[in-house]
C-alpha positions as CSV (number, residue, x, y, z in Angstrom):
1,M,56.2,39.0,-82.6
2,N,56.6,40.4,-86.1
3,L,53.4,42.3,-87.4
4,D,52.9,43.8,-90.8
5,W,51.7,47.2,-89.6
6,H,51.3,48.5,-93.1
7,H,48.8,45.8,-94.0
8,I,47.1,46.0,-90.7
9,D,46.8,49.7,-91.0
10,R,45.2,49.6,-94.5
11,W,42.7,47.0,-93.2
12,I,41.7,48.9,-90.1
13,M,41.2,52.2,-92.0
14,G,39.2,50.5,-94.8
15,E,37.0,48.8,-92.2
16,A,36.6,51.9,-90.1
17,W,35.3,53.7,-93.2
18,V,33.5,51.2,-95.4
19,G,32.2,48.9,-92.8
20,S,31.2,51.7,-90.4
21,H,28.0,51.4,-88.2
22,I,28.3,54.9,-86.9
23,D,25.1,56.1,-88.6
24,A,23.0,53.5,-87.2
25,H,24.4,54.1,-83.6
26,L,23.8,57.7,-83.8
27,V,20.1,57.3,-85.0
28,E,19.5,54.9,-82.1
29,L,21.1,57.0,-79.6
30,C,19.9,60.5,-80.6
31,D,16.7,59.9,-82.4
32,R,15.1,56.8,-81.0
33,I,16.2,57.0,-77.5
34,G,17.0,60.6,-77.2
35,P,18.0,62.3,-73.9
36,R,19.7,59.7,-71.8
37,W,19.8,61.2,-68.2
38,S,21.4,58.6,-65.9
39,A,18.8,56.6,-63.9
40,S,16.1,57.3,-66.4
41,E,14.2,54.7,-68.4
42,A,15.9,56.1,-71.5
43,E,19.4,55.2,-70.0
44,W,18.2,51.8,-69.4
45,R,17.4,51.4,-73.0
46,T,20.8,52.8,-73.8
47,V,22.8,50.4,-71.7
48,N,20.9,47.4,-73.1
49,Y,21.5,48.7,-76.6
50,L,25.2,49.1,-76.0
51,H,25.6,45.7,-74.4
52,D,23.9,44.1,-77.4
53,Q,26.1,46.0,-79.9
54,F,29.3,44.9,-78.1
55,A,28.0,41.3,-78.0
56,A,27.2,41.4,-81.8
57,S,30.6,42.7,-82.6
58,G,32.0,39.5,-81.2
59,L,33.6,40.7,-78.0
60,P,33.7,37.6,-75.8
61,Q,33.3,39.5,-72.4
62,V,30.5,41.9,-72.0
63,A,28.8,43.1,-68.8
64,L,26.5,45.5,-67.3
65,E,27.9,46.8,-64.1
66,E,25.4,48.2,-61.6
67,Y,26.0,50.8,-59.0
68,K,24.0,53.2,-56.7
69,L,23.8,56.7,-58.2
70,D,23.1,59.8,-56.1
71,T,20.9,61.7,-58.5
72,W,18.5,64.6,-58.9
73,A,15.4,65.7,-60.6
74,W,13.6,69.0,-61.1
75,D,9.9,69.3,-61.5
76,A,9.2,73.0,-61.9
77,A,11.2,76.4,-62.2
78,S,10.0,79.8,-62.6
79,A,11.0,83.4,-62.2
80,Q,9.0,86.6,-62.3
81,L,9.9,90.2,-62.0
82,V,8.2,92.0,-59.1
83,A,7.6,95.8,-59.6
84,P,7.6,98.3,-56.8
85,G,4.3,97.8,-54.8
86,G,4.4,94.1,-55.2
87,N,2.8,93.9,-58.8
88,N,3.9,91.0,-60.8
89,G,5.8,91.8,-63.9
90,R,7.4,89.9,-66.7
91,A,8.2,86.1,-66.5
92,I,11.7,85.2,-67.1
93,D,12.6,81.8,-68.6
94,I,15.2,79.9,-66.4
95,L,16.9,76.6,-66.3
96,P,18.1,75.2,-63.1
97,F,21.7,74.3,-62.7
98,N,22.4,70.5,-62.4
99,R,21.5,69.5,-58.7
100,C,20.0,72.9,-57.9
101,P,18.3,72.6,-54.6
102,S,14.7,73.6,-54.1
103,V,14.2,77.3,-53.4
104,D,11.3,79.7,-53.2
105,I,12.2,83.2,-52.4
106,E,11.5,86.9,-53.5
107,A,14.5,89.2,-53.2
108,S,16.2,92.3,-54.6
109,L,18.3,91.9,-57.8
110,V,21.9,92.9,-57.6
111,D,24.1,93.1,-60.6
112,A,27.3,91.3,-59.6
113,G,29.0,91.7,-62.9
114,F,31.5,88.8,-63.6
115,G,31.5,87.9,-59.9
116,T,35.2,89.0,-59.4
117,V,36.6,89.7,-56.1
118,R,36.5,93.4,-56.8
119,E,32.8,93.4,-57.8
120,I,31.7,91.3,-54.9
121,G,33.6,93.5,-52.6
122,E,32.0,96.7,-54.1
123,G,28.5,94.9,-53.7
124,G,28.9,95.0,-50.0
125,E,25.7,94.9,-48.0
126,Q,23.6,95.1,-51.1
127,L,24.4,91.4,-51.8
128,R,23.2,90.2,-48.4
129,G,19.9,88.5,-48.9
130,S,19.7,89.4,-52.7
131,I,19.6,87.3,-55.8
132,A,22.8,88.0,-57.7
133,V,23.1,88.3,-61.4
134,V,26.4,87.1,-62.5
135,A,28.1,86.4,-66.0
136,L,29.1,82.9,-66.8
137,G,32.2,84.1,-68.6
138,F,35.3,85.8,-67.4
139,E,36.0,89.5,-67.0
140,P,38.4,90.5,-69.8
141,F,42.0,91.0,-68.7
142,T,41.3,89.9,-65.1
143,A,42.8,86.7,-63.6
144,P,40.0,84.2,-64.2
145,L,38.2,82.3,-61.4
146,P,36.2,79.2,-61.9
147,L,32.4,79.7,-61.7
148,S,32.2,77.5,-58.6
149,T,34.6,79.8,-56.8
150,R,32.6,82.9,-57.8
151,L,29.4,81.3,-56.7
152,Q,30.9,80.4,-53.3
153,M,32.1,84.0,-52.9
154,L,28.6,85.2,-53.6
155,A,27.2,82.8,-51.1
156,D,29.8,84.0,-48.5
157,A,28.7,87.6,-49.2
158,G,25.1,86.6,-48.3
159,A,23.4,86.2,-51.6
160,Q,20.5,83.9,-51.4
161,A,20.7,82.6,-55.0
162,A,22.4,83.4,-58.2
163,V,21.0,83.9,-61.8
164,V,23.9,83.1,-64.2
165,V,23.9,84.7,-67.6
166,D,24.8,82.4,-70.4
167,R,27.1,83.5,-73.2
168,K,24.9,82.2,-76.1
169,E,22.6,84.4,-78.1
170,G,19.1,84.0,-79.3
171,G,17.5,82.9,-76.2
172,R,19.7,79.9,-75.8
173,K,20.9,78.5,-72.5
174,E,22.4,75.3,-71.2
175,Y,22.7,73.3,-68.2
176,H,25.7,74.1,-65.8
177,N,27.3,72.9,-62.7
178,A,27.8,75.0,-59.5
179,G,30.2,72.8,-57.7
180,D,34.0,72.2,-57.8
181,W,34.5,68.6,-59.2
182,T,38.0,68.4,-57.8
183,E,36.6,68.3,-54.3
184,P,36.0,64.8,-52.9
185,G,32.4,63.5,-52.3
186,P,29.1,64.5,-53.8
187,E,28.9,67.7,-55.6
188,R,28.4,70.5,-53.2
189,Q,26.1,73.5,-54.2
190,P,27.4,76.9,-52.9
191,L,23.7,78.3,-53.3
192,P,20.8,77.8,-55.6
193,A,21.6,78.8,-59.1
194,V,19.7,79.1,-62.5
195,T,20.7,80.0,-65.9
196,V,19.1,82.6,-68.1
197,S,19.9,83.6,-71.7
198,R,22.1,86.4,-72.7
199,E,19.1,88.6,-73.6
200,D,17.3,88.0,-70.3
201,G,20.4,88.5,-68.3
202,A,20.8,91.9,-70.0
203,L,17.2,92.7,-68.9
204,L,17.8,91.7,-65.4
205,R,20.8,93.9,-65.1
206,R,18.7,96.9,-66.4
207,V,15.9,96.3,-64.0
208,A,18.3,95.7,-61.1
209,R,19.2,99.4,-61.4
210,R,15.6,100.3,-61.1
211,G,15.0,98.6,-57.9
212,L,12.9,95.7,-59.2
213,R,12.8,92.4,-57.2
214,L,12.6,88.8,-58.5
215,R,10.4,85.9,-57.3
216,L,12.4,82.7,-57.9
217,A,11.3,79.2,-57.4
218,V,12.7,75.8,-58.2
219,K,11.2,72.4,-57.1
220,S,13.7,69.6,-57.1
221,T,14.3,66.2,-55.5
222,F,17.4,64.3,-54.7
223,Y,17.3,60.5,-54.5
224,E,19.3,57.2,-55.0
225,A,18.8,55.0,-58.0
226,A,20.4,52.1,-59.8
227,S,22.6,53.0,-62.8
228,H,24.9,51.0,-64.9
229,N,28.3,51.2,-66.8
230,V,28.8,48.9,-69.8
231,A,32.1,47.0,-70.2
232,A,33.6,44.7,-72.8
233,E,37.0,43.3,-73.4
234,L,39.2,41.8,-76.1
235,P,41.6,39.4,-74.2
236,G,45.3,39.8,-74.9
237,S,47.2,36.9,-76.4
238,R,50.7,37.7,-74.8
239,W,50.0,39.6,-71.5
240,P,46.3,39.1,-70.8
241,G,46.8,40.2,-67.3
242,E,47.5,43.7,-68.4
243,H,45.1,46.0,-70.2
244,L,44.5,49.2,-71.9
245,L,41.0,51.0,-71.6
246,V,39.1,53.2,-73.8
247,G,35.8,54.7,-72.6
248,G,33.3,57.5,-72.9
249,H,30.0,58.4,-71.2
250,H,26.7,57.4,-72.7
251,D,24.5,59.8,-70.6
252,T,23.2,63.3,-71.3
253,V,21.8,66.2,-69.4
254,Y,18.0,66.6,-69.2
255,G,16.4,67.3,-72.5
256,A,19.4,67.1,-74.7
257,P,19.7,64.4,-77.4
258,G,23.4,64.4,-76.9
259,G,24.7,64.3,-80.5
260,N,28.1,65.7,-79.8
261,D,28.0,65.2,-76.0
262,N,28.4,62.4,-76.0
263,A,26.9,60.1,-78.7
264,S,30.1,61.0,-80.6
265,G,32.3,59.4,-78.0
266,T,30.0,56.5,-77.2
267,T,29.8,55.5,-80.8
268,V,33.6,55.7,-81.3
269,V,33.9,53.3,-78.4
270,L,31.6,50.9,-80.0
271,E,33.1,51.1,-83.3
272,T,36.7,50.8,-82.2
273,A,35.7,47.7,-80.4
274,R,34.0,46.3,-83.5
275,V,36.9,47.1,-85.8
276,L,39.5,45.5,-83.4
277,A,37.3,42.4,-82.9
278,K,37.1,42.0,-86.7
279,V,40.8,42.4,-87.1
280,Q,41.2,39.5,-84.8
281,R,38.7,37.4,-86.8
282,E,39.6,38.3,-90.2
283,L,43.4,38.8,-90.0
284,G,44.1,36.7,-86.9
285,V,45.8,39.6,-85.2
286,Q,45.1,39.7,-81.5
287,P,46.0,42.5,-79.0
288,G,49.1,41.7,-77.1
289,R,47.7,42.9,-73.8
290,S,43.9,43.1,-73.2
291,I,41.9,46.1,-74.5
292,R,38.8,47.1,-72.5
293,F,35.9,49.2,-73.8
294,V,33.7,51.0,-71.4
295,T,30.7,53.4,-71.6
296,Y,30.2,55.3,-68.3
297,S,27.0,56.4,-66.6
298,A,26.4,59.7,-65.1
299,E,29.4,61.8,-66.3
300,E,27.0,64.7,-66.2
301,Q,26.5,64.0,-62.5
302,K,30.0,64.4,-61.2
303,L,31.6,61.6,-63.1
304,Q,29.8,59.0,-60.7
305,G,29.8,56.1,-63.4
306,A,33.7,56.5,-64.0
307,T,34.2,56.9,-60.3
308,A,32.2,53.6,-59.5
309,Y,34.1,51.8,-62.2
310,V,37.5,52.9,-60.8
311,E,36.5,51.9,-57.2
312,R,35.1,48.7,-58.3
313,H,38.0,47.5,-60.4
314,Y,41.2,49.4,-59.2
315,R,40.8,51.2,-55.9
316,S,39.4,47.9,-54.4
317,G,42.5,46.0,-55.3
318,A,40.4,43.6,-57.5
319,E,42.8,44.0,-60.4
320,S,45.8,45.9,-61.5
321,P,45.1,49.4,-63.2
322,P,45.3,49.8,-66.9
323,Q,48.4,50.8,-68.4
324,L,46.5,53.6,-70.0
325,A,42.9,54.8,-69.9
326,I,41.7,57.0,-72.8
327,N,38.5,59.1,-72.5
328,L,36.5,60.0,-75.4
329,D,34.1,63.0,-75.0
330,E,32.6,65.5,-77.4
331,L,34.6,64.3,-80.4
332,S,32.6,66.2,-83.0
333,T,33.9,69.5,-81.7
334,G,36.8,68.9,-84.1
335,N,39.0,66.3,-85.9
336,M,41.6,64.2,-84.1
337,K,44.8,66.0,-83.3
338,G,46.4,63.6,-80.9
339,L,46.3,62.7,-77.2
340,V,46.7,64.8,-74.1
341,L,48.1,62.9,-71.0
342,A,47.6,63.8,-67.4
343,F,51.1,62.7,-66.4
344,P,54.3,63.1,-68.4
345,H,56.2,59.7,-68.3
346,L,54.2,58.2,-71.2
347,R,54.7,61.0,-73.5
348,N,57.6,59.7,-75.7
349,L,56.1,56.2,-75.9
350,I,52.9,57.5,-77.3
351,Q,54.6,59.9,-79.7
352,R,56.7,57.0,-81.1
353,Q,53.5,55.2,-82.0
354,F,52.1,58.3,-83.6
355,D,55.3,58.8,-85.6
356,Q,55.1,55.3,-86.8
357,M,51.5,55.8,-87.9
358,G,52.6,58.8,-90.0
359,D,49.4,61.0,-89.6
360,G,51.0,64.0,-87.9
361,L,49.2,63.3,-84.6
362,R,50.9,64.7,-81.5
363,C,51.0,63.9,-77.7
364,H,51.0,66.6,-75.2
365,V,50.7,66.8,-71.4
366,M,48.1,69.1,-69.4
367,A,49.6,71.7,-67.2
368,Q,46.9,70.9,-64.7
369,L,44.7,68.2,-63.5
370,D,41.4,68.4,-65.4
371,A,38.2,67.3,-63.5
372,S,35.7,68.0,-66.5
373,S,35.3,64.4,-67.7
374,D,35.6,60.8,-67.1
375,H,39.4,60.8,-67.2
376,F,39.4,62.4,-63.9
377,P,38.5,59.5,-61.5
378,F,41.4,57.5,-63.1
379,I,43.8,60.6,-62.4
380,Q,42.6,60.8,-58.8
381,A,43.6,57.2,-58.4
382,G,47.1,57.9,-59.9
383,I,46.3,55.9,-63.0
384,D,47.7,57.1,-66.4
385,A,44.9,58.7,-68.3
386,A,44.6,60.6,-71.7
387,F,41.8,62.5,-73.4
388,L,41.1,63.9,-76.8
389,W,38.2,66.0,-75.6
390,R,40.2,69.0,-74.4
391,W,41.5,69.8,-77.8
392,R,38.0,70.8,-78.9
393,F,38.9,74.4,-78.3
394,A,41.7,74.3,-81.0
395,G,40.1,74.4,-84.5
396,R,36.6,74.0,-83.0
397,H,33.6,73.7,-85.3
398,P,31.2,76.6,-84.9
399,D,28.1,74.4,-84.5
400,A,29.8,72.4,-81.8
401,D,28.7,75.3,-79.5
402,F,25.4,73.5,-79.0
403,H,26.1,71.8,-75.6
404,H,24.0,70.6,-72.9
405,E,20.9,71.9,-74.7
406,P,18.2,70.5,-77.1
407,G,20.1,71.7,-80.1
408,D,22.9,69.1,-79.6
409,T,21.2,66.9,-82.3
410,L,22.5,64.2,-84.6
411,D,23.1,66.8,-87.4
412,K,25.9,68.3,-85.3
413,V,27.9,65.1,-85.6
414,R,30.4,64.8,-88.4
415,V,30.4,61.2,-89.3
416,R,33.5,61.4,-91.5
417,E,35.6,62.7,-88.7
418,L,34.3,60.0,-86.3
419,K,35.4,57.3,-88.8
420,E,38.9,58.9,-88.7
421,Y,38.8,58.7,-84.8
422,V,37.9,55.0,-84.9
423,G,40.8,54.2,-87.4
424,Y,43.3,56.1,-85.6
425,L,42.3,54.9,-82.1
426,A,42.2,51.3,-83.2
427,R,45.7,51.5,-84.9
428,L,47.1,53.2,-81.6
429,L,45.5,50.8,-79.2
430,L,46.7,47.7,-81.1
431,R,50.3,49.0,-81.3
432,L,50.2,49.9,-77.6
433,S,49.0,46.4,-76.8
434,H,52.1,45.0,-78.4
435,V,54.6,47.2,-76.5
436,P,56.6,44.7,-74.3
437,P,56.1,45.2,-70.6
438,E,59.9,45.8,-70.2
439,S,59.6,48.7,-72.7
440,W,56.5,50.3,-71.0
441,P,57.6,53.2,-68.5
442,A,56.7,52.6,-65.0
443,N,54.1,54.9,-63.5
444,P,55.8,56.9,-60.6
445,V,52.7,58.8,-59.6
446,T,51.1,58.2,-56.1
447,V,47.6,58.9,-54.9
448,D,49.0,61.2,-52.2
449,E,51.0,63.2,-54.8
450,V,47.9,63.6,-56.9
451,S,45.8,64.8,-53.9
452,A,48.4,67.3,-52.9
453,R,48.6,68.6,-56.5
454,L,44.8,68.9,-56.6
455,E,44.8,70.9,-53.5
456,R,47.5,73.3,-54.9
457,E,45.6,73.8,-58.1
458,R,42.1,74.1,-56.6
459,G,40.6,77.5,-57.5
460,Q,42.5,77.7,-60.8
461,V,40.9,77.8,-64.3
462,V,42.3,74.8,-66.2
463,R,44.3,75.7,-69.3
464,V,42.7,73.9,-72.2
465,F,45.2,74.7,-75.0
């Protein structure tokens, strides 16, 4: 099939820029709906909005896919210094980690530094029964260990809870996760953990040396609730039984409007679908193989939405896996530089498409299997997956540092760059959809190989550039 790619590219880029609906989507998601914790009423408004937008763009197959979510809520959290003699001192502003269990204790404060093997060993008996103060970041020049590993080491040393000191200045702090997301099953909490600002963390380290104690209380609840992924599809004209997939999560952490994380990715999924549907209507150019568009629930809750999607469609044997699943997360951290693959066998194929597009985009392969976003459930199933998200650390915009906090607002999103993402992704997906099956490299990766590799890599800090 001969396609005039020059004409198609001009049309796609023009529509991505001039016909853009990005502003309207961002206002709806960030301003009108706001924080979108999965299983909340706000998320229900979100999935209905996304469903309606896919349908309005002319996609013939749109669905809400319900699943059961293992979720969590916190009702109250407090911390207060206790002076010798039991007198109450200063209150400390804290933020529970995601899925922090309920806790109500008073204990001595121990400065555990960065939580390295050396520092925990030196803490010895002091750590037993204590509340440990530990830095979120890594000790300079020391082999880095994931936070989940360091928290487990503190729990093994006998600490009752951990106060994790955020790297951000000016009283800011964000939600974090305590568990290792490469482990199967629900997220496991090594011990109750809360976050404090850099300034309050410095105070706690000072008073720990003076023997002050801390009274720490978190009241939280674990429960099951219904949640939904949203899926839409443009059927292929030549190989409709095969498909490509592009997706991104629509949920946020508590209290964050989620401009960059992840209204940016959600909006680009919507817009890429709209542009490709319009290409079909206006130019008569259909995808060769089907292209599926998905927004996932509960990425912030150990990727439960994407996991449910993979289980329902692929692990169950209901249908063949996608030729490639592309994940879009935190796109406003920087402009598009290319794709990063989990497995290497599609690298040359992707790079040929980029070279034909002529925009200087590059395809790379991650050195490790990254469990930090919605590409990971696909990787676990041995499915070819790619992500743009992890290049946020190269050429990162300074205001993209607002993450998992109330300051992640619409003004942090760069609309012009999202238009670029839409245009580039639509052009790439359409090209990939027309690669003949005999020219598509077979996927040699097995689930057992992935499991073994994850076991080998567990406890490593994932290299991100």
